ROFILO-712133 format. One line per field, with one value per residue: residue number from 1; x, y, z of N, C-alpha, C, O in turn; chain. Coordinates in steps of 0.02 Angstrom, whole numbers, plus 50000, padded with zeros to 5 digits. Layout:
residues N
num NUM/...
n.xx X/...
n.yy Y/...
n.zz Z/...
ca.xx X/...
ca.yy Y/...
ca.zz Z/...
c.xx X/...
c.yy Y/...
c.zz Z/...
o.xx X/...
o.yy Y/...
o.zz Z/...
chaine A/...
//
This chain:
residues 167
num 1/2/3/4/5/6/7/8/9/10/11/12/13/14/15/16/17/18/19/20/21/22/23/24/25/26/27/28/29/30/31/32/33/34/35/36/37/38/39/40/41/42/43/44/45/46/47/48/49/50/51/52/53/54/55/56/57/58/59/60/61/62/63/64/65/66/67/68/69/70/71/72/73/74/75/76/77/78/79/80/81/82/83/84/85/86/87/88/89/90/91/92/93/94/95/96/97/98/99/100/101/102/103/104/105/106/107/108/109/110/111/112/113/114/115/116/117/118/119/120/121/122/123/124/125/126/127/128/129/130/131/132/133/134/135/136/137/138/139/140/141/142/143/144/145/146/147/148/149/150/151/152/153/154/155/156/157/158/159/160/161/162/163/164/165/166/167
n.xx 48713/48856/48939/49092/49238/49405/49548/49728/49822/49993/50133/50316/50359/50247/50088/49926/49804/49633/49563/49438/49293/49253/49123/49064/48954/48987/49156/49219/49318/49450/49593/49598/49597/49563/49384/49222/49059/48998/48871/48732/48739/48874/49041/49168/49273/49225/49154/49274/49341/49246/49235/49364/49375/49249/49300/49423/49464/49533/49574/49584/49699/49617/49676/49788/49753/49747/49697/49701/49658/49520/49428/49334/49201/49100/48930/48773/48654/48733/48853/48999/49096/49243/49336/49500/49606/49746/49804/49891/49925/49876/49774/49797/49805/49781/49660/49542/49405/49283/49245/49141/49150/49280/49398/49525/49664/49827/49983/50071/50200/50273/50330/50250/50138/50091/50067/49964/49793/49679/49564/49544/49637/49727/49742/49877/49955/49936/49957/50099/50142/50134/50210/50285/50328/50409/50509/50558/50590/50699/50790/50842/50978/51059/51170/51188/51216/51091/51029/50981/51028/51012/51028/50930/50839/50806/50669/50579/50444/50428/50534/50605/50566/50452/50373/50236/50170/50181/50065
n.yy 47272/47221/47074/47026/46937/46920/46855/46840/46790/46718/46715/46683/46815/46906/46961/46905/46976/47059/47144/47258/47281/47429/47462/47418/47430/47447/47500/47510/47496/47481/47389/47235/47114/46941/46892/46880/46904/46830/46702/46669/46564/46536/46507/46625/46577/46447/46549/46595/46493/46460/46553/46587/46480/46499/46626/46620/46482/46395/46282/46305/46266/46245/46224/46314/46444/46589/46718/46888/47013/47141/47245/47382/47499/47626/47643/47601/47514/47515/47466/47389/47239/47176/47027/47001/46881/46770/46643/46519/46401/46325/46231/46211/46313/46496/46566/46692/46671/46734/46831/46931/47004/47053/47112/47089/46992/46997/46967/47048/47130/47170/47310/47360/47408/47523/47598/47582/47595/47544/47454/47463/47572/47511/47398/47373/47396/47289/47178/47205/47164/47037/46868/46813/46928/46993/46912/46897/47033/47042/46954/46990/47064/46989/46835/46672/46508/46443/46445/46380/46286/46374/46492/46551/46570/46440/46367/46469/46544/46646/46687/46575/46538/46460/46350/46360/46277/46145/46146
n.zz 52500/52409/52379/52351/52259/52241/52147/52162/52054/52047/51963/51906/51933/51905/51918/51870/51781/51729/51618/51619/51521/51433/51420/51550/51687/51816/51878/51746/51618/51677/51752/51850/51981/51941/51957/52057/52110/52256/52286/52341/52492/52458/52514/52525/52471/52401/52303/52241/52183/52104/52014/51964/51883/51790/51749/51684/51657/51738/51891/52042/52171/52332/52447/52435/52442/52509/52615/52581/52614/52638/52528/52552/52459/52428/52495/52574/52490/52366/52425/52430/52458/52460/52448/52431/52386/52384/52280/52286/52207/52036/51916/51746/51618/51615/51530/51438/51478/51482/51380/51378/51487/51494/51406/51394/51451/51553/51606/51737/51785/51934/51937/51840/51891/51955/51845/51775/51766/51895/51975/52101/52193/52299/52265/52220/52313/52397/52316/52305/52414/52435/52467/52360/52273/52367/52383/52270/52247/52358/52324/52201/52175/52245/52255/52302/52374/52356/52231/52079/51933/51836/51888/51967/52122/52211/52257/52265/52190/52110/52081/52021/51902/51863/51777/51688/51589/51650/51734
ca.xx 48790/48895/49006/49134/49311/49449/49605/49793/49877/50057/50187/50355/50358/50198/50004/49874/49744/49588/49533/49371/49261/49240/49055/49035/48915/49048/49216/49237/49390/49512/49628/49581/49611/49486/49339/49163/49003/48986/48819/48693/48760/48928/49087/49206/49321/49185/49149/49343/49362/49207/49250/49427/49353/49228/49342/49492/49469/49581/49554/49632/49703/49595/49725/49838/49730/49741/49644/49768/49629/49472/49417/49264/49190/49040/48875/48706/48635/48780/48909/49042/49158/49292/49385/49548/49650/49801/49807/49956/49933/49802/49789/49783/49826/49730/49633/49495/49335/49231/49256/49073/49162/49352/49425/49589/49693/49887/50032/50090/50237/50250/50355/50207/50077/50075/50076/49893/49728/49659/49488/49549/49701/49739/49768/49938/50000/49908/49990/50162/50157/50134/50285/50332/50351/50455/50555/50596/50643/50755/50843/50855/51040/51101/51192/51215/51221/51027/51019/50987/51084/50989/51063/50877/50821/50777/50616/50538/50422/50419/50631/50633/50533/50401/50332/50165/50147/50177/50012
ca.yy 47250/47162/47042/46996/46897/46914/46800/46835/46716/46759/46661/46713/46891/46944/46935/46902/47049/47057/47215/47252/47302/47506/47457/47386/47472/47453/47495/47513/47518/47468/47338/47209/47051/46903/46878/46910/46896/46782/46690/46620/46494/46514/46541/46670/46520/46417/46565/46597/46427/46446/46619/46571/46431/46534/46670/46599/46403/46363/46266/46328/46228/46274/46238/46344/46504/46634/46773/46956/47067/47145/47310/47418/47543/47641/47641/47590/47486/47497/47451/47337/47218/47128/46987/46990/46812/46754/46586/46477/46348/46295/46194/46244/46397/46545/46628/46733/46631/46790/46902/46984/47040/47076/47127/47082/46976/47002/46953/47093/47135/47229/47373/47402/47397/47579/47644/47555/47622/47490/47462/47485/47586/47492/47329/47362/47375/47220/47136/47209/47138/46958/46843/46806/46995/47010/46875/46932/47102/47020/46911/47034/47074/46937/46784/46638/46440/46430/46460/46321/46285/46435/46553/46575/46565/46375/46366/46554/46521/46697/46681/46506/46543/46398/46321/46353/46213/46079/46131
ca.zz 52504/52358/52418/52282/52277/52183/52160/52139/52033/52022/51929/51863/51965/51874/51930/51813/51779/51687/51584/51625/51463/51442/51428/51619/51734/51882/51870/51667/51572/51715/51757/51914/51990/51912/52008/52041/52152/52295/52263/52412/52521/52449/52550/52482/52436/52355/52250/52223/52144/52045/51979/51918/51835/51742/51708/51677/51660/51789/51940/52091/52249/52385/52513/52421/52450/52579/52617/52591/52650/52622/52520/52557/52430/52431/52551/52564/52441/52326/52451/52403/52502/52410/52479/52396/52392/52348/52244/52282/52156/52007/51873/51693/51591/51625/51465/51436/51459/51487/51353/51380/51556/51511/51327/51396/51516/51541/51668/51733/51809/51992/51924/51797/51923/51975/51796/51755/51794/51941/51995/52166/52205/52354/52249/52190/52379/52410/52281/52314/52491/52423/52473/52294/52255/52432/52380/52208/52267/52403/52291/52138/52162/52286/52232/52350/52358/52352/52180/52045/51884/51789/51930/52002/52179/52215/52303/52269/52129/52074/52059/52004/51839/51868/51692/51695/51553/51677/51773
c.xx 48804/48940/49036/49208/49345/49516/49662/49839/49942/50111/50249/50388/50312/50123/49971/49806/49705/49577/49452/49336/49248/49161/49014/49001/48975/49114/49238/49290/49448/49537/49613/49613/49539/49441/49268/49119/49004/48909/48793/48715/48824/48975/49138/49246/49305/49191/49212/49346/49311/49216/49306/49403/49315/49249/49389/49505/49525/49548/49610/49628/49679/49656/49763/49827/49727/49719/49695/49726/49550/49466/49347/49268/49115/48980/48806/48695/48707/48862/48942/49108/49187/49331/49430/49604/49695/49795/49885/49975/49870/49829/49752/49795/49770/49708/49565/49435/49276/49235/49197/49101/49230/49356/49511/49621/49774/49931/50075/50136/50237/50282/50302/50148/50040/50069/49998/49839/49698/49600/49497/49630/49753/49780/49838/49973/49980/49954/50062/50193/50155/50211/50321/50359/50400/50506/50607/50627/50707/50804/50865/50932/51091/51123/51208/51203/51157/50995/51026/51030/51067/51002/50982/50882/50774/50703/50578/50501/50421/50506/50646/50593/50489/50368/50261/50126/50134/50115/49958
c.yy 47195/47130/47001/46960/46904/46878/46845/46778/46755/46708/46707/46796/46939/46935/46948/46946/47047/47145/47226/47307/47375/47502/47427/47435/47480/47441/47476/47538/47510/47405/47304/47136/47016/46903/46899/46897/46838/46759/46655/46552/46481/46544/46584/46616/46461/46470/46596/46547/46424/46498/46595/46522/46458/46581/46660/46531/46367/46338/46274/46272/46265/46277/46284/46427/46523/46707/46836/46991/47084/47239/47334/47469/47547/47642/47616/47538/47481/47500/47398/47308/47172/47113/46969/46906/46812/46689/46575/46447/46345/46260/46218/46312/46450/46576/46641/46695/46676/46845/46954/47034/47080/47063/47107/47041/46982/46995/47014/47110/47191/47294/47412/47423/47476/47619/47618/47587/47547/47513/47499/47512/47540/47422/47318/47358/47315/47174/47130/47162/47050/46926/46817/46856/47004/46967/46886/46991/47085/46985/46940/47044/47043/46878/46735/46551/46401/46434/46382/46316/46362/46507/46592/46549/46483/46381/46425/46535/46596/46715/46620/46488/46476/46405/46318/46301/46148/46080/46074
c.zz 52443/52379/52347/52311/52225/52203/52135/52108/52017/51997/51885/51876/51920/51901/51886/51820/51736/51683/51584/51559/51488/51445/51497/51654/51794/51867/51780/51655/51622/51724/51838/51920/51958/51980/52006/52111/52199/52296/52337/52429/52490/52497/52507/52433/52379/52304/52202/52166/52075/51978/51930/51867/51769/51703/51676/51640/51716/51855/51999/52144/52304/52442/52505/52432/52513/52569/52624/52633/52611/52608/52509/52518/52432/52493/52533/52523/52384/52360/52429/52443/52449/52454/52438/52436/52358/52324/52231/52210/52105/51958/51814/51679/51584/51538/51473/51417/51469/51450/51353/51444/51546/51420/51326/51467/51507/51613/51677/51794/51895/51974/51872/51833/51930/51906/51746/51791/51837/51964/52058/52180/52242/52332/52228/52261/52418/52374/52287/52376/52470/52431/52416/52274/52312/52393/52320/52223/52319/52368/52222/52127/52206/52241/52290/52326/52342/52270/52137/51977/51829/51816/51955/52065/52178/52286/52319/52201/52081/52041/52018/51914/51840/51790/51695/51652/51586/51717/51761
o.xx 48774/48989/49010/49226/49323/49536/49649/49878/49946/50118/50236/50428/50330/50108/49978/49765/49732/49581/49414/49356/49234/49137/48954/49025/49000/49133/49273/49310/49500/49502/49616/49645/49483/49460/49250/49149/49013/48874/48828/48712/48841/48961/49144/49247/49341/49227/49206/49354/49322/49207/49297/49415/49334/49234/49399/49549/49545/49498/49668/49577/49712/49675/49783/49873/49711/49727/49731/49747/49526/49485/49309/49321/49076/49007/48789/48748/48722/48913/48907/49159/49157/49359/49416/49626/49697/49765/49925/50021/49815/49889/49695/49794/49720/49747/49530/49415/49220/49230/49204/49080/49241/49327/49549/49605/49792/49910/50113/50113/50202/50254/50304/50107/49982/50065/49987/49848/49698/49583/49468/49678/49810/49828/49859/50019/50010/49987/50091/50248/50182/50261/50380/50417/50448/50551/50668/50687/50759/50862/50907/50953/51150/51092/51246/51185/51158/50935/51064/51076/51108/50993/50977/50924/50721/50704/50550/50536/50414/50525/50697/50597/50509/50346/50233/50069/50095/50099/49912
o.yy 47143/47160/46960/46958/46897/46873/46885/46737/46807/46656/46752/46826/46995/46875/47002/46942/47030/47189/47197/47365/47387/47548/47415/47491/47536/47387/47427/47593/47537/47359/47343/47107/47042/46911/46934/46879/46786/46808/46624/46500/46421/46598/46567/46617/46437/46455/46615/46564/46400/46488/46586/46532/46448/46589/46699/46525/46309/46367/46253/46240/46312/46327/46310/46467/46489/46743/46834/47003/47049/47284/47311/47500/47500/47639/47613/47507/47423/47524/47354/47340/47139/47152/46921/46893/46844/46662/46601/46461/46360/46252/46240/46359/46442/46605/46607/46687/46652/46901/47011/47092/47131/47022/47108/47056/46973/47018/47033/47104/47241/47341/47473/47457/47488/47680/47639/47605/47495/47571/47551/47473/47532/47396/47260/47318/47296/47134/47076/47134/47009/46952/46800/46849/47036/47001/46884/46999/47118/46990/46909/47034/47061/46872/46760/46535/46344/46426/46337/46358/46390/46561/46654/46505/46475/46397/46435/46509/46593/46748/46617/46437/46437/46454/46264/46281/46106/46026/46066
o.zz 52432/52400/52309/52370/52168/52261/52090/52133/51984/52029/51845/51840/51900/51897/51856/51866/51684/51725/51545/51554/51547/51478/51501/51648/51803/51845/51764/51674/51604/51703/51886/51877/51952/52038/51958/52162/52168/52309/52377/52396/52488/52524/52448/52372/52336/52256/52144/52107/52020/51918/51870/51807/51712/51644/51629/51598/51718/51875/51998/52160/52326/52472/52557/52432/52562/52520/52674/52690/52566/52646/52467/52520/52435/52548/52474/52520/52369/52335/52404/52458/52406/52493/52401/52492/52306/52371/52193/52171/52127/51949/51817/51719/51549/51500/51511/51359/51463/51474/51330/51451/51579/51385/51278/51524/51449/51666/51632/51851/51903/52002/51861/51802/51916/51914/51689/51849/51804/51973/52071/52177/52221/52361/52219/52267/52468/52406/52281/52381/52508/52407/52421/52253/52289/52368/52318/52213/52315/52387/52190/52070/52208/52188/52331/52269/52319/52261/52155/51977/51794/51787/51960/52073/52149/52346/52373/52158/52020/51993/51984/51880/51797/51760/51706/51666/51567/51741/51801
chaine A/A/A/A/A/A/A/A/A/A/A/A/A/A/A/A/A/A/A/A/A/A/A/A/A/A/A/A/A/A/A/A/A/A/A/A/A/A/A/A/A/A/A/A/A/A/A/A/A/A/A/A/A/A/A/A/A/A/A/A/A/A/A/A/A/A/A/A/A/A/A/A/A/A/A/A/A/A/A/A/A/A/A/A/A/A/A/A/A/A/A/A/A/A/A/A/A/A/A/A/A/A/A/A/A/A/A/A/A/A/A/A/A/A/A/A/A/A/A/A/A/A/A/A/A/A/A/A/A/A/A/A/A/A/A/A/A/A/A/A/A/A/A/A/A/A/A/A/A/A/A/A/A/A/A/A/A/A/A/A/A/A/A/A/A/A/A
//
């Protein structure tokens, strides 16, 4: 069994996805959350922190990470166990530091998820369930006194337009 972790970084109503190279043996030419194999002796959270730094050059704030769920695929030796995590906060600006694995990275809006070929179809549903996206949907056509001077919802990272350059 292969044990893998992936992380959903969400900002300004979009999730960061990586495009797996067409030459990859497993899940070629599809979009996925960044992540990778859990090494011997590592916890999922330790592996997530290592993979986010190796692939994207960011340092996750471990206390901000929470497990969204688990995906299972395949059977026998080829069985895959994927721990899917939400990363609430990180330091650094994500860049493609693993061009041998990914030929592109992109911030993808929730409305675009359904039109992309994803490594696991259930990923779109998992990402849509994130509180950041629920907040964005809930406030999309509502105005009240909890808005800042730009007219966005205060206290909601997806709605408030977090400036990633301040990380």
